[in-house]
MDTraj code that builds the backbone (N, CA, C; nanometers):
import mdtraj as md
import numpy as np

residues = "MET SER VAL PHE GLU LEU ALA ASP GLU ALA VAL LEU ALA ALA GLN LEU GLY ARG PRO PRO ARG ALA PRO TRP ARG VAL ALA VAL ARG CYS PRO HIS GLY HIS PRO ARG VAL ALA VAL SER PRO SER ARG ARG ALA ASP GLY ALA PRO PHE PRO THR THR PHE TRP LEU THR CYS PRO LYS LEU VAL GLU ALA VAL GLY ASP VAL GLU SER ALA GLY GLY VAL ALA GLU TRP GLU ALA ARG LEU ARG ASP SER ARG ASP LEU ARG GLU ARG GLU ARG ALA ALA ARG ALA ALA TYR VAL GLN ALA ARG THR ALA GLU SER GLY GLY SER ASP ALA CYS ASP GLY ALA GLY ILE ALA GLY VAL ARG ARG ASP GLY ALA VAL LYS CYS LEU HIS ALA ARG VAL ALA ALA TYR LEU ALA GLY ILE ASP ASP PRO VAL GLY GLU GLY VAL ALA ALA GLY LEU PRO GLU VAL CYS ALA ASP GLU ARG CYS ARG GLU LEU ALA ALA LEU TRP LYS GLU LEU GLN".split()
xyz = np.array([
    [6.5810, 19.2674, -7.4881],
    [6.4776, 19.1587, -7.4729],
    [6.5439, 19.0343, -7.5058],
    [6.5203, 18.9386, -7.4196],
    [6.5795, 18.8072, -7.4468],
    [6.5068, 18.7280, -7.5612],
    [6.5659, 18.6226, -7.5955],
    [6.5058, 18.5399, -7.7112],
    [6.3732, 18.4917, -7.6670],
    [6.3639, 18.4459, -7.5348],
    [6.2349, 18.3940, -7.4854],
    [6.1200, 18.5028, -7.4783],
    [6.1709, 18.6294, -7.4457],
    [6.0681, 18.7335, -7.4443],
    [6.0274, 18.7683, -7.5887],
    [6.1240, 18.7631, -7.6872],
    [6.0811, 18.7962, -7.8224],
    [5.9912, 18.6816, -7.8738],
    [6.0082, 18.5590, -7.8375],
    [5.9198, 18.4441, -7.8826],
    [5.7847, 18.4707, -7.8169],
    [5.7821, 18.5036, -7.6851],
    [5.6529, 18.5252, -7.6178],
    [5.5872, 18.6557, -7.6869],
    [5.6574, 18.7574, -7.7192],
    [5.5944, 18.8728, -7.7848],
    [5.5317, 18.8328, -7.9176],
    [5.6020, 18.7548, -7.9861],
    [5.5448, 18.7020, -8.1215],
    [5.4192, 18.6225, -8.1045],
    [5.4250, 18.5261, -8.0084],
    [5.3051, 18.4516, -7.9817],
    [5.1805, 18.5326, -7.9335],
    [5.2126, 18.6376, -7.8274],
    [5.1063, 18.7216, -7.7831],
    [5.0460, 18.8003, -7.8906],
    [5.1305, 18.8668, -7.9837],
    [5.0924, 18.9509, -8.0880],
    [4.9976, 18.8684, -8.1810],
    [5.0369, 18.7454, -8.2103],
    [4.9553, 18.6499, -8.2972],
    [4.8219, 18.6188, -8.2272],
    [4.8322, 18.5938, -8.0973],
    [4.7081, 18.5630, -8.0144],
    [4.6100, 18.6783, -8.0120],
    [4.6699, 18.8045, -7.9970],
    [4.5845, 18.9108, -7.9791],
    [4.5462, 18.9790, -8.1084],
    [4.6259, 18.9414, -8.2179],
    [4.6005, 19.0158, -8.3436],
    [4.6595, 19.1530, -8.3521],
    [4.7505, 19.1783, -8.2476],
    [4.8316, 19.3111, -8.2415],
    [4.9304, 19.2999, -8.1546],
    [5.0351, 19.3811, -8.1610],
    [5.1463, 19.3764, -8.0626],
    [5.0836, 19.4016, -7.9210],
    [5.1451, 19.3445, -7.8230],
    [5.0911, 19.3602, -7.6821],
    [5.1225, 19.4883, -7.6381],
    [5.0419, 19.5572, -7.5599],
    [5.0718, 19.6903, -7.5119],
    [5.1710, 19.6818, -7.3866],
    [5.2737, 19.7488, -7.3970],
    [5.3847, 19.7468, -7.2922],
    [5.3318, 19.8237, -7.1740],
    [5.3820, 19.7950, -7.0519],
    [5.4569, 19.6810, -7.0226],
    [5.3647, 19.5402, -6.9950],
    [5.4231, 19.4305, -7.0223],
    [5.3471, 19.3055, -6.9954],
    [5.4517, 19.2032, -6.9564],
    [5.3937, 19.0882, -6.9073],
    [5.4740, 18.9618, -6.8869],
    [5.3787, 18.8506, -6.8899],
    [5.4362, 18.7316, -6.9105],
    [5.3360, 18.6261, -6.9032],
    [5.3274, 18.5718, -6.7719],
    [5.1933, 18.5568, -6.7391],
    [5.1690, 18.5082, -6.5919],
    [5.1416, 18.3577, -6.5843],
    [5.0779, 18.3071, -6.6957],
    [5.0361, 18.1737, -6.7056],
    [5.0676, 18.1112, -6.8368],
    [5.1156, 17.9888, -6.8422],
    [5.1458, 17.9156, -6.9741],
    [5.0536, 17.7945, -6.9842],
    [5.0214, 17.7729, -7.1160],
    [4.9514, 17.6365, -7.1387],
    [5.0403, 17.5218, -7.1288],
    [4.9901, 17.4032, -7.1291],
    [5.0819, 17.2911, -7.1322],
    [5.1802, 17.2689, -7.2542],
    [5.1514, 17.3462, -7.3584],
    [5.2405, 17.3526, -7.4765],
    [5.3526, 17.4477, -7.4423],
    [5.3454, 17.5352, -7.3439],
    [5.4463, 17.6296, -7.3053],
    [5.4209, 17.7731, -7.3576],
    [5.3002, 17.7956, -7.4274],
    [5.2668, 17.9196, -7.4874],
    [5.2027, 18.0095, -7.3783],
    [5.2080, 18.1411, -7.4014],
    [5.1268, 18.2235, -7.3091],
    [4.9836, 18.1938, -7.3136],
    [4.9303, 18.1960, -7.1902],
    [4.7777, 18.1670, -7.1705],
    [4.7155, 18.2847, -7.1004],
    [4.7873, 18.3450, -7.0082],
    [4.7466, 18.4793, -6.9424],
    [4.8719, 18.5582, -6.9332],
    [4.8361, 18.6930, -6.9816],
    [4.9423, 18.7922, -6.9589],
    [4.8939, 18.8896, -6.8490],
    [5.0001, 18.9592, -6.7946],
    [4.9761, 19.0483, -6.6874],
    [5.0394, 19.1755, -6.7181],
    [4.9692, 19.2827, -6.6717],
    [5.0289, 19.4169, -6.6900],
    [4.9933, 19.5063, -6.5724],
    [5.0826, 19.6108, -6.5535],
    [5.0514, 19.7098, -6.4295],
    [4.9341, 19.7882, -6.4623],
    [4.8903, 19.8709, -6.3558],
    [4.7815, 19.9594, -6.3787],
    [4.7946, 20.0923, -6.4631],
    [4.9185, 20.1048, -6.5097],
    [4.9386, 20.2182, -6.6025],
    [5.0050, 20.1516, -6.7306],
    [4.9592, 20.1997, -6.8444],
    [5.0202, 20.1672, -6.9676],
    [5.1418, 20.2479, -6.9735],
    [5.2369, 20.1975, -7.0767],
    [5.3553, 20.2713, -7.1033],
    [5.3375, 20.4195, -7.1240],
    [5.2193, 20.4670, -7.1778],
    [5.1943, 20.6059, -7.2120],
    [5.1542, 20.6714, -7.0841],
    [5.1292, 20.6124, -6.9805],
    [5.0897, 20.6672, -6.8502],
    [4.9405, 20.6524, -6.8146],
    [4.8649, 20.6160, -6.9120],
    [4.7242, 20.6102, -6.9012],
    [4.6850, 20.4899, -6.8112],
    [4.6002, 20.5143, -6.7115],
    [4.5672, 20.4053, -6.6153],
    [4.4672, 20.3077, -6.6892],
    [4.4830, 20.1889, -6.6453],
    [4.4109, 20.0887, -6.7024],
    [4.3750, 19.9668, -6.6090],
    [4.2612, 19.9432, -6.5677],
    [4.2351, 19.8483, -6.4628],
    [4.2476, 19.7107, -6.4748],
    [4.2488, 19.6520, -6.6080],
    [4.2541, 19.5012, -6.6351],
    [4.4019, 19.4641, -6.6215],
    [4.4233, 19.3774, -6.5283],
    [4.5669, 19.3348, -6.4881],
    [4.5938, 19.1982, -6.5641],
    [4.5070, 19.1053, -6.5587],
    [4.5310, 18.9799, -6.6152],
    [4.4446, 18.9717, -6.7469],
    [4.5164, 18.9229, -6.8549],
    [4.4620, 18.9084, -6.9865],
    [4.4527, 18.7681, -7.0319],
    [4.3394, 18.7208, -7.0626],
    [4.3297, 18.5831, -7.1276],
    [4.3789, 18.5916, -7.2717],
    [4.4886, 18.5278, -7.3108],
    [4.5403, 18.5277, -7.4468],
    [4.5205, 18.4114, -7.5339],
    [4.5049, 18.2801, -7.4631],
    [4.4840, 18.1570, -7.5405],
    [4.3732, 18.1673, -7.6442],
    [4.3877, 18.1593, -7.7661],
    [4.2790, 18.1748, -7.8639],
    [4.1612, 18.0788, -7.8366],
    [4.2028, 17.9553, -7.7978],
    [4.1010, 17.8453, -7.7661],
    [4.0057, 17.8857, -7.6572],
    [4.0624, 17.9444, -7.5494],
    [3.9957, 17.9883, -7.4344],
    [3.9204, 18.1213, -7.4613],
    [3.9766, 18.2098, -7.5274],
    [3.9102, 18.3286, -7.5592],
    [3.7878, 18.3047, -7.6420],
    [3.7963, 18.2094, -7.7276],
    [3.6817, 18.1781, -7.8128],
    [3.5611, 18.1022, -7.7318],
    [3.6145, 18.0190, -7.6391],
    [3.5083, 17.9444, -7.5532],
    [3.4449, 18.0425, -7.4685],
    [3.5168, 18.1248, -7.3959],
    [3.4700, 18.2296, -7.3033],
    [3.3773, 18.3229, -7.3834],
    [3.4098, 18.3662, -7.5033],
    [3.3188, 18.4481, -7.5872],
    [3.1810, 18.3787, -7.6126],
    [3.1863, 18.2542, -7.6276],
    [3.0632, 18.1687, -7.6411],
    [2.9758, 18.1744, -7.5227],
    [3.0415, 18.1675, -7.3990],
    [2.9673, 18.1756, -7.2705],
    [2.9053, 18.3166, -7.2632],
    [2.9873, 18.4156, -7.2851],
    [2.9332, 18.5589, -7.2805],
    [2.8158, 18.5744, -7.3752],
    [2.8293, 18.5246, -7.5006],
    [2.7143, 18.5418, -7.5915],
    [2.5952, 18.4658, -7.5541],
    [2.6031, 18.3692, -7.4740],
    [2.4882, 18.2845, -7.4280],
    [2.4310, 18.3452, -7.2906],
    [2.4725, 18.4648, -7.2635],
    [2.4206, 18.5288, -7.1398],
    [2.4905, 18.5085, -7.0138],
    [2.6119, 18.4639, -7.0261],
    [2.6892, 18.4301, -6.9083],
    [2.7066, 18.5551, -6.8117],
    [2.7179, 18.6801, -6.8704],
    [2.7425, 18.7866, -6.7604],
    [2.6149, 18.8020, -6.6768],
    [2.4928, 18.8041, -6.7482],
    [2.3734, 18.8171, -6.6623],
    [2.3496, 18.6966, -6.5728],
    [2.3949, 18.5799, -6.6087],
    [2.3669, 18.4581, -6.5304],
    [2.4544, 18.4704, -6.4110],
    [2.5873, 18.5196, -6.4217],
    [2.6702, 18.5277, -6.3012],
    [2.6331, 18.6424, -6.2147],
    [2.5815, 18.7407, -6.2768],
    [2.5265, 18.8519, -6.1875],
    [2.4119, 18.8083, -6.0995],
    [2.3214, 18.7179, -6.1614],
    [2.2079, 18.6665, -6.0918],
    [2.2648, 18.5684, -5.9787],
    [2.3626, 18.4883, -6.0166],
    [2.4163, 18.4060, -5.9142],
    [2.4685, 18.4715, -5.7881],
    [2.5412, 18.5793, -5.8210],
    [2.6031, 18.6673, -5.7183],
    [2.4876, 18.7206, -5.6294],
    [2.3797, 18.7752, -5.6993],
    [2.2653, 18.8300, -5.6288],
    [2.1982, 18.7315, -5.5265],
    [2.1934, 18.6137, -5.5670],
    [2.1140, 18.5085, -5.5077],
    [2.1931, 18.4283, -5.4013],
    [2.3225, 18.4526, -5.3977],
    [2.4066, 18.3560, -5.3073],
    [2.4972, 18.4515, -5.2134],
    [2.4739, 18.4471, -5.0943],
    [2.5663, 18.5300, -5.0043],
    [2.7082, 18.4735, -5.0036],
    [2.7122, 18.3434, -5.0141],
    [2.8590, 18.2852, -5.0142],
    [2.9362, 18.3357, -5.1367],
    [2.8647, 18.3214, -5.2493],
    [2.9314, 18.3699, -5.3746],
    [2.9735, 18.5146, -5.3695],
    [2.8896, 18.5952, -5.3097],
    [2.9076, 18.7470, -5.3053],
    [3.0311, 18.7701, -5.2141],
    [3.0371, 18.6855, -5.0966],
    [3.1524, 18.7041, -5.0218],
    [3.2855, 18.6648, -5.0904],
    [3.2803, 18.5464, -5.1531],
    [3.3986, 18.5048, -5.2323],
    [3.4333, 18.6097, -5.3368],
    [3.3381, 18.6648, -5.3976],
    [3.3658, 18.7631, -5.5078],
    [3.4259, 18.8906, -5.4473],
    [3.3745, 18.9373, -5.3287],
    [3.4393, 19.0585, -5.2531],
    [3.5900, 19.0257, -5.2248],
    [3.6123, 18.9044, -5.1867],
    [3.7436, 18.8604, -5.1536],
    [3.8369, 18.8631, -5.2584],
    [3.7728, 18.8113, -5.3851],
    [3.8431, 18.8118, -5.5117],
    [3.8791, 18.9541, -5.5581],
    [3.7865, 19.0368, -5.5477],
    [3.8136, 19.1690, -5.5780],
    [3.9245, 19.2325, -5.5012],
    [3.9324, 19.2110, -5.3711],
    [4.0381, 19.2561, -5.2853],
    [4.1730, 19.2082, -5.3194],
    [4.1710, 19.0685, -5.3656],
    [4.2934, 18.9961, -5.4007],
    [4.3412, 19.0540, -5.5350],
    [4.2538, 19.0879, -5.6334],
    [4.2739, 19.1527, -5.7526],
    [4.3437, 19.2759, -5.7311],
    [4.2811, 19.3626, -5.6509],
    [4.3532, 19.5012, -5.6436],
    [4.4803, 19.4865, -5.5745],
    [4.4952, 19.3845, -5.4730],
    [4.6288, 19.3723, -5.4245],
    [4.7332, 19.3153, -5.5233],
    [4.6946, 19.2288, -5.6197],
    [4.7765, 19.1844, -5.7171],
    [4.8143, 19.2838, -5.8144],
    [4.7154, 19.3795, -5.8528],
    [4.7407, 19.4859, -5.9450],
    [4.8370, 19.5886, -5.8814],
    [4.8179, 19.6196, -5.7598],
    [4.8966, 19.7106, -5.6806],
    [5.0448, 19.6596, -5.6858],
    [5.0543, 19.5263, -5.6538],
    [5.1975, 19.4618, -5.6580],
    [5.2569, 19.4751, -5.7920],
    [5.1767, 19.4426, -5.8944],
    [5.2269, 19.4375, -6.0337],
    [5.2701, 19.5733, -6.0750],
    [5.2069, 19.6821, -6.0112],
    [5.2303, 19.8170, -6.0448],
    [5.3330, 19.8902, -5.9496],
    [5.4153, 19.8014, -5.8962],
    [5.5205, 19.8563, -5.8036],
    [5.4763, 19.9262, -5.6760],
    [5.3461, 19.8874, -5.6254],
    [5.2975, 19.9284, -5.4973],
    [5.2166, 20.0494, -5.5176],
    [5.1741, 20.0965, -5.6226],
    [5.0933, 20.2103, -5.6524],
    [4.9856, 20.1701, -5.7560],
    [4.8582, 20.1718, -5.7197],
    [4.7599, 20.1362, -5.8112],
    [4.6890, 20.2496, -5.8756],
    [4.7055, 20.2738, -6.0046],
    [4.6404, 20.3928, -6.0710],
    [4.4924, 20.3685, -6.0889],
    [4.4386, 20.2663, -6.0491],
    [4.2972, 20.2378, -6.0726],
    [4.2248, 20.2258, -5.9386],
    [4.2579, 20.2927, -5.8389],
    [4.2094, 20.2688, -5.6995],
    [4.0559, 20.2606, -5.7023],
    [4.0096, 20.1532, -5.6424],
    [3.8695, 20.1238, -5.6331],
    [3.8043, 20.0392, -5.7458],
    [3.8761, 20.0185, -5.8529],
    [3.8182, 19.9410, -5.9585],
    [3.8498, 19.8032, -5.9305],
    [3.7575, 19.7093, -5.9560],
    [3.7682, 19.5684, -5.9319],
    [3.8180, 19.4980, -6.0573],
    [3.7818, 19.3703, -6.0703],
    [3.8160, 19.2799, -6.1940],
    [3.7491, 19.3503, -6.3110],
    [3.8255, 19.3674, -6.4069],
    [3.7834, 19.4247, -6.5386],
    [3.7321, 19.5759, -6.5172],
    [3.7719, 19.6352, -6.4130],
    [3.7318, 19.7708, -6.3851],
    [3.5913, 19.8003, -6.3200],
    [3.5207, 19.6886, -6.2824],
    [3.3915, 19.7079, -6.2191],
    [3.4074, 19.7808, -6.0872],
    [3.3198, 19.8662, -6.0573],
    [3.3122, 19.9328, -5.9320],
    [3.2013, 19.9126, -5.8360],
    [3.1033, 19.8343, -5.8735],
    [2.9829, 19.8082, -5.8002],
    [2.9842, 19.6620, -5.7679],
    [2.9526, 19.6294, -5.6350],
    [2.9526, 19.4949, -5.5854],
    [2.8486, 19.4187, -5.6563],
    [2.8883, 19.2966, -5.6922],
    [2.7927, 19.2083, -5.7599],
    [2.7895, 19.2331, -5.9096],
    [2.8635, 19.3341, -5.9605],
    [2.8661, 19.3586, -6.0987],
    [2.9653, 19.2544, -6.1710],
    [2.9280, 19.2112, -6.2894],
    [3.0119, 19.1269, -6.3687],
    [3.0332, 19.1868, -6.4933],
    [3.1640, 19.1946, -6.5380],
    [3.1996, 19.2512, -6.6601],
    [3.3050, 19.1716, -6.7329],
    [3.3045, 19.1281, -6.8467],
    [3.4186, 19.0735, -6.9111],
    [3.4559, 18.9280, -6.8443],
    [3.3797, 18.8343, -6.8780],
    [3.4188, 18.7014, -6.8264],
    [3.5705, 18.6596, -6.8630],
    [3.6168, 18.7109, -6.9825],
    [3.7537, 18.6774, -7.0271],
    [3.8538, 18.7294, -6.9074],
    [3.8331, 18.8476, -6.8521],
    [3.9150, 18.9000, -6.7429],
    [3.8917, 18.8141, -6.6200],
    [3.7861, 18.7588, -6.5960],
    [3.7538, 18.6780, -6.4767],
    [3.8199, 18.5555, -6.4877],
    [3.8115, 18.4828, -6.6033],
    [3.8914, 18.3484, -6.6267],
    [4.0365, 18.3767, -6.6109],
    [4.0891, 18.4798, -6.6698],
    [4.2325, 18.5167, -6.6716],
    [4.2763, 18.5296, -6.5182],
    [4.2060, 18.6019, -6.4465],
    [4.2381, 18.6358, -6.3047],
    [4.2343, 18.4957, -6.2270],
    [4.1336, 18.4145, -6.2532],
    [4.1233, 18.2885, -6.1768],
    [4.2469, 18.1993, -6.2209],
    [4.2781, 18.1936, -6.3456],
    [4.3878, 18.1050, -6.3993],
    [4.5263, 18.1576, -6.3334],
    [4.5265, 18.2899, -6.3078],
    [4.6530, 18.3489, -6.2481],
    [4.6556, 18.3342, -6.1001],
    [4.5430, 18.2703, -6.0370],
    [4.5642, 18.2472, -5.8901],
    [4.4683, 18.3234, -5.8090],
    [4.3758, 18.4030, -5.8625],
    [4.2897, 18.4873, -5.7816],
    [4.1651, 18.3931, -5.7586],
    [4.1153, 18.3716, -5.6429],
    [4.0106, 18.2814, -5.6072],
    [3.8763, 18.3536, -5.6424],
    [3.8539, 18.3799, -5.7685],
    [3.7295, 18.4392, -5.8130],
    [3.6255, 18.3367, -5.8464],
    [3.5127, 18.3258, -5.7816],
    [3.4131, 18.2297, -5.8122],
    [3.3535, 18.2368, -5.9490],
    [3.3553, 18.3560, -6.0139],
    [3.2997, 18.3741, -6.1407],
    [3.4027, 18.3066, -6.2413],
    [3.5286, 18.3541, -6.2241],
    [3.6276, 18.2860, -6.3167],
    [3.6367, 18.1434, -6.3059],
    [3.6365, 18.1001, -6.1682],
    [3.6288, 17.9566, -6.1504],
    [3.5184, 17.8849, -6.2132],
    [3.3985, 17.9438, -6.2014],
    [3.2733, 17.8740, -6.2514],
    [3.2711, 17.8769, -6.4062],
    [3.3251, 17.9727, -6.4621],
    [3.3207, 17.9783, -6.6117],
    [3.4275, 17.8793, -6.6574],
    [3.5542, 17.8902, -6.5941],
    [3.6630, 17.7933, -6.6248],
    [3.6337, 17.6587, -6.6236],
    [3.5367, 17.6181, -6.5236],
    [3.4991, 17.4732, -6.5172],
    [3.4366, 17.4228, -6.6324],
    [3.3720, 17.4911, -6.7145],
    [3.3184, 17.4539, -6.8374],
    [3.3975, 17.4681, -6.9562],
    [3.5242, 17.5058, -6.9532],
    [3.6041, 17.5277, -7.0676],
    [3.6996, 17.4094, -7.0939],
    [3.7459, 17.4016, -7.2147],
    [3.8471, 17.2911, -7.2501],
    [3.9763, 17.3262, -7.1762],
    [4.0334, 17.2122, -7.1240],
    [4.1630, 17.2275, -7.0478],
    [4.2808, 17.2649, -7.1329],
    [4.2916, 17.2289, -7.2494],
    [4.4035, 17.2542, -7.3315],
    [4.3671, 17.2258, -7.4717],
    [4.4362, 17.2986, -7.5638],
    [4.4179, 17.2790, -7.7077],
    [4.4774, 17.1393, -7.7509],
    [4.4191, 17.0841, -7.8432],
    [4.4696, 16.9499, -7.8815],
    [4.5710, 16.9754, -8.0042],
    [4.5783, 17.0997, -8.0343],
    [4.6910, 17.1366, -8.1407],
    [4.7927, 17.2351, -8.0949],
    [4.8639, 17.2747, -8.1921],
    [4.9663, 17.3869, -8.1671],
    [4.9286, 17.5036, -8.2289],
    [4.8088, 17.5581, -8.2153],
    [4.7494, 17.6770, -8.2791],
    [4.8470, 17.7923, -8.2668],
    [4.8920, 17.8186, -8.1370],
    [4.9665, 17.9291, -8.1154],
    [5.1044, 17.9334, -8.1824],
    [5.1642, 17.8112, -8.1988],
    [5.2961, 17.8077, -8.2639],
    [5.2793, 17.8441, -8.4041],
    [5.1593, 17.8050, -8.4631],
    [5.1313, 17.8212, -8.6040],
    [5.0996, 17.9735, -8.6244],
    [5.0273, 18.0258, -8.5233],
    [4.9859, 18.1696, -8.5317],
    [5.1216, 18.2626, -8.5216],
    [5.2125, 18.2183, -8.4413],
    [5.3355, 18.2905, -8.4192],
    [5.4136, 18.2945, -8.5566],
    [5.4269, 18.1802, -8.6071],
    [5.5028, 18.1559, -8.7358],
    [5.4428, 18.2460, -8.8469],
    [5.2949, 18.2568, -8.8575],
    [5.2291, 18.3335, -8.9493],
    [5.2577, 18.4842, -8.9223],
    [5.2487, 18.5204, -8.7914],
    [5.2703, 18.6566, -8.7548],
    [5.4147, 18.7155, -8.8011],
    [5.5172, 18.6102, -8.7725],
    [5.6537, 18.6567, -8.8115],
    [5.6515, 18.6766, -8.9685],
    [5.6006, 18.5840, -9.0375],
    [5.5948, 18.6083, -9.1818],
    [5.5225, 18.7340, -9.2319],
    [5.4268, 18.7834, -9.1570],
    [5.3531, 18.9091, -9.2063],
    [5.4321, 19.0336, -9.1625],
    [5.5299, 19.0214, -9.0738],
    [5.6025, 19.1305, -9.0261],
    [5.6998, 19.1790, -9.1227],
])
top = md.Topology()
chain = top.add_chain()
for i, resn in enumerate(residues, 1):
    res = top.add_residue(resn, chain, resSeq=i)
    for name in ("N", "CA", "C"):
        top.add_atom(name, md.element.get_by_symbol(name[0]), res)
traj = md.Trajectory(xyz[None], top)
């Protein structure tokens, strides 16, 4: 593992509060250069299938999305999808793009065939706004992730992740 990968692993571990489950890589970085979104294939290192490909890791964004979820954001987005044909069509396209990205990340074979973003299997279902925002930030044109992200802070004003990584290293 390179020095950069070791540094990313320390930051991810600090952001997540645990070591990242292998395999993974950084998909999106914040303006400070820290991991913002991590990506992993559809099988964990132990062989278990897992449908979530894009992980939101930035603590500031994780907290902000958690606030949206706590305020009823999942139900709100399900209602929006139910009430808008255009949003439903964009969501279906996002689901297909997500499956395509997960298949590519998994070397051409998707262990979670049929599962959409965050593992949903039903059209119009919304689960885990964190996964939606992560997918959107990673380039998936998901209207839910885009809509939630529009209300989030662009960037931390501080170096929280650098401080987290330093603390994580001290604790190890």
